[in-house]
C-alpha positions in Angstrom: -171.8 53.3 89.1 -169.7 54.2 86.1 -168.8 57.2 84.1 -171.2 56.2 81.2 -174.0 56.6 83.7 -173.1 60.3 84.0 -172.8 60.6 80.3 -176.2 59.0 79.7 -177.8 61.3 82.3 -176.3 64.4 80.6 -177.4 63.2 77.1 -174.0 62.3 75.9 -174.3 58.6 75.7 -177.2 57.3 73.6 -178.8 54.1 74.8 -178.1 51.2 72.4 -181.1 49.8 70.5 -183.0 47.3 72.6 -181.3 48.3 75.9 -183.1 49.6 79.0 -183.1 53.3 79.3 -182.7 53.0 83.0 -179.0 53.7 83.9 -176.7 51.1 85.4 -174.3 48.7 83.7 -173.4 46.3 86.5 -175.3 44.6 89.3 -174.9 42.0 92.0 -177.5 40.0 93.8 -179.3 36.6 93.9 -180.7 34.9 90.8 -184.5 34.9 91.3 -185.5 33.1 88.1 -184.2 32.2 84.6 -183.9 29.6 81.9 -183.0 26.4 83.7 -181.1 24.9 80.8 -179.1 28.0 80.1 -178.2 28.5 83.7 -177.2 24.8 84.1 -174.9 25.2 81.0 -173.3 28.2 82.8 -173.0 26.3 86.1 -175.6 28.6 87.7 -179.0 28.0 89.4 -181.8 30.0 91.1 -180.5 31.2 94.5 -176.9 31.7 93.4 -175.2 34.9 94.3 -173.9 36.5 91.1 -172.6 39.7 89.6 -173.5 40.6 86.0 -172.7 43.0 83.2 -175.9 44.5 81.7 -176.6 47.0 78.8 -178.8 49.1 81.1 -181.3 48.7 83.9 -178.9 48.4 86.8 -180.4 51.3 88.9 -183.2 49.1 90.1 -184.1 46.5 92.7 -184.7 43.9 90.0 -182.6 43.6 86.8 -182.6 41.2 83.8 -179.2 40.0 82.8 -178.1 37.5 80.0 -176.9 34.3 81.7 -173.6 34.4 79.8 -172.8 37.8 81.4 -173.3 36.5 84.9 -170.4 35.4 87.1 -170.5 33.9 90.5 -169.6 36.2 93.3 -165.9 35.5 94.1 -165.2 33.7 97.4 -164.8 36.2 100.2 -166.6 39.1 98.6 -170.0 40.6 99.6 -172.5 41.8 97.1 -171.3 45.4 97.3 -167.8 44.4 96.4 -169.1 42.1 93.7 -171.3 44.8 92.1 -168.2 46.9 91.5 -166.5 44.3 89.3 -168.2 43.6 86.0 -168.1 46.8 84.0 -164.4 47.6 84.7 -163.2 44.0 84.7 -164.9 43.3 81.3 -163.6 46.5 79.9 -160.0 46.1 81.1 -159.8 42.5 79.9 -161.3 43.2 76.5 -159.1 46.2 75.8 -155.8 45.6 77.6 -155.5 41.9 77.2 -157.6 41.1 74.1 -157.2 44.1 71.9 -153.8 45.5 73.1 -152.4 42.0 73.8 -150.5 43.0 77.0 -148.0 40.3 77.9 -146.1 39.5 81.1 -142.9 41.5 81.2 -144.3 44.4 79.1 -145.0 47.9 80.4 -148.5 49.4 80.6 -149.2 53.1 80.9 -152.7 53.8 82.5 -154.1 57.3 82.1 -156.3 57.9 85.2 -155.0 55.3 87.6 -157.5 56.0 90.4 -160.7 55.8 88.3 -162.7 52.6 88.5 -161.0 51.4 85.3 -157.6 52.5 86.6 -157.7 50.7 89.9 -158.8 47.5 88.0 -156.2 47.8 85.3 -153.3 48.4 87.8 -154.1 45.3 89.8 -155.0 43.0 86.9 -151.9 44.0 84.9 -149.6 43.5 87.9 -151.2 40.2 88.9 -150.6 38.9 85.3 -146.9 39.9 85.3 -146.8 43.4 83.6 -145.0 46.5 84.8 -147.4 49.4 85.4 -147.0 53.2 85.2 -150.1 55.2 86.1 -151.0 58.8 85.9 -153.2 60.7 88.4 -154.2 64.2 89.2 -152.7 64.7 92.7 -149.9 63.4 94.9 -152.5 61.6 97.1 -153.9 59.8 94.1 -150.4 58.9 92.9 -149.8 57.4 96.4 -153.0 55.4 96.0 -151.8 54.0 92.6 -148.6 52.9 94.2 -150.4 51.3 97.1 -152.5 49.3 94.6 -149.3 47.9 93.0 -148.3 50.4 90.3 -144.5 50.5 89.8 -144.6 54.2 89.2 -147.2 57.0 89.4 -147.0 60.4 87.6 -148.9 63.5 88.8 -150.0 64.8 85.4 -150.7 68.2 86.9 -147.1 68.8 88.0 -145.2 66.6 85.5 -145.2 66.1 81.8 -146.1 62.4 81.5 -144.1 62.0 78.2 -140.9 63.2 79.8 -141.6 61.2 83.0 -142.3 58.0 81.0 -139.0 58.4 79.1 -137.1 58.9 82.3 -138.8 55.9 84.0 -138.1 53.6 81.0 -134.6 54.7 80.2 -135.9 56.4 77.0 -137.5 53.2 75.7 -141.2 53.9 76.3 -144.1 51.6 77.1 -145.7 48.7 75.2 -149.3 49.6 75.8 -151.2 52.7 76.7 -154.7 52.6 78.1 -156.3 56.0 77.3 -159.5 57.4 78.7 -158.8 61.0 77.5 -158.1 61.0 73.8 -158.0 64.5 72.3 -154.6 66.1 72.6 -153.3 63.1 74.6 -153.1 60.9 71.6 -150.1 62.7 70.0 -148.3 62.6 73.3 -149.0 58.9 73.9 -147.7 58.0 70.5 -144.4 59.5 71.7 -144.5 57.3 74.8 -144.8 54.0 72.8 -142.0 51.6 71.9 -141.8 50.0 68.4 -144.8 47.8 67.8 -146.6 49.5 70.7 -150.3 49.6 71.1 -152.6 52.5 72.1 -156.1 51.6 73.1 -158.7 54.4 73.6 -161.8 53.6 75.7 -163.2 57.1 76.4 -162.9 60.6 75.0 -163.0 62.9 78.0 -160.5 65.2 76.3 -162.4 65.4 73.0 -163.0 63.3 69.9 -160.5 65.0 67.6 -156.8 64.3 67.7 -153.8 65.5 65.6 -150.7 63.4 65.7 -147.5 62.5 63.8 -148.6 59.8 61.4 -144.9 59.3 60.4 -144.1 58.2 63.9 -146.9 55.7 63.7 -145.4 54.3 60.5 -141.8 54.2 61.8 -142.7 52.6 65.1 -145.3 50.2 63.5 -147.8 51.3 66.1 -151.4 50.1 66.5 -154.1 52.6 67.5 -157.4 51.0 68.5 -160.4 51.5 70.7 -163.8 50.1 71.6 -167.1 50.6 73.4 -168.4 47.6 75.2 -172.1 48.4 75.8 -173.4 47.8 72.3 -171.5 44.6 71.7 -173.5 41.4 71.3 -174.2 39.0 74.1 -171.9 36.3 72.6 -168.9 38.7 72.6 -169.5 39.6 76.3 -170.0 36.0 77.2 -166.6 35.2 75.8 -165.1 37.9 78.0 -166.9 36.5 81.0 -165.5 33.0 80.3 -162.0 34.5 80.2 -162.5 36.4 83.4 -163.8 33.3 85.2 -160.8 31.3 84.1 -158.0 33.8 84.4 -159.1 36.5 86.9 -161.7 35.2 89.2 -159.2 32.9 90.9 -157.0 36.0 91.6 -159.9 37.7 93.3 -160.6 34.6 95.4 -157.0 34.5 96.4 -157.0 38.2 97.3 -154.3 39.1 94.7 -156.8 41.5 93.2 -159.2 43.4 95.4 -162.2 45.6 94.7 -161.6 49.3 95.6 -164.8 50.9 96.9 -164.7 54.6 97.6 -168.2 55.1 98.9 -171.6 53.3 99.1 -174.8 55.3 98.6 -178.5 54.2 99.1 -180.3 54.4 95.8 -182.2 57.4 97.0 -178.9 59.3 97.0 -178.0 58.5 93.4 -177.8 62.2 92.6 -175.2 62.8 95.3 -173.2 59.8 93.9 -173.3 61.3 90.4 -172.1 64.7 91.8 -169.1 63.0 93.5 -168.2 61.1 90.3 -168.3 64.3 88.3 -166.0 66.0 90.9 -163.3 63.3 90.2 -162.5 63.3 94.0 -163.1 59.6 94.3 -160.6 56.7 94.2 -162.1 53.5 92.9 -165.8 52.7 92.6 -169.0 54.2 93.8 -171.8 51.7 94.6 -175.6 52.1 94.9 -177.6 49.8 97.2 -181.3 48.9 97.4 -182.9 48.0 100.7 
């Protein structure tokens, strides 16, 4: 499950043209059938265990997935763990490493470190050599961020994250911000960035409108960008899958990055799973299973 599933259910995330209107953007299971030549080119075959990113249709016992968006289940993981990977891993790679160009030795600020995106971003950034500062809404969630490898965690309900980032970086700021809030956060995140810093927005939970100091953007030579993954073409997502298979899947097999599963629900309890996601009490991913 992912936040877009909730947004779709509440009428706030239109289904892209051509996509299934059944919710669900990531799945795991066994390949039942497919184009033999395409599968062979991808190193896959009928009977292989895979996880896949899809544009819809995941809340079902059977799901159609483009072969280029399928990845083998990493060694040592079961299907439940594998099902929690595609949406967040594709999103983090595309935005943090492709768009924001995070490099080893740089510092990343993650807004919402215990979300599905957050737990993935913390681990991936640390495994690839970056320093990580995460925000979360409670001391327990901050502790969870630190346990996942974050260098620092900021309770945004009791601390001003702009001041905290300045203190933690000696007044320098961070190189990249991964923002799932937008709204009023944008102006404050611009303050947190170093010269040539990059802000990437992937959700707008705080609203779609933002007012910020454009002069600071000019003086610091900042980049403000963002993206949505669901409507992008198969070729674009296939390229991300190839990067993940080369750069990140070995880290999963080695246990350097681990799926974080908060709770597993039978499909019949999808409504309860949505209620938990909307409460923001979870840490990591919620997964639905079909008997």
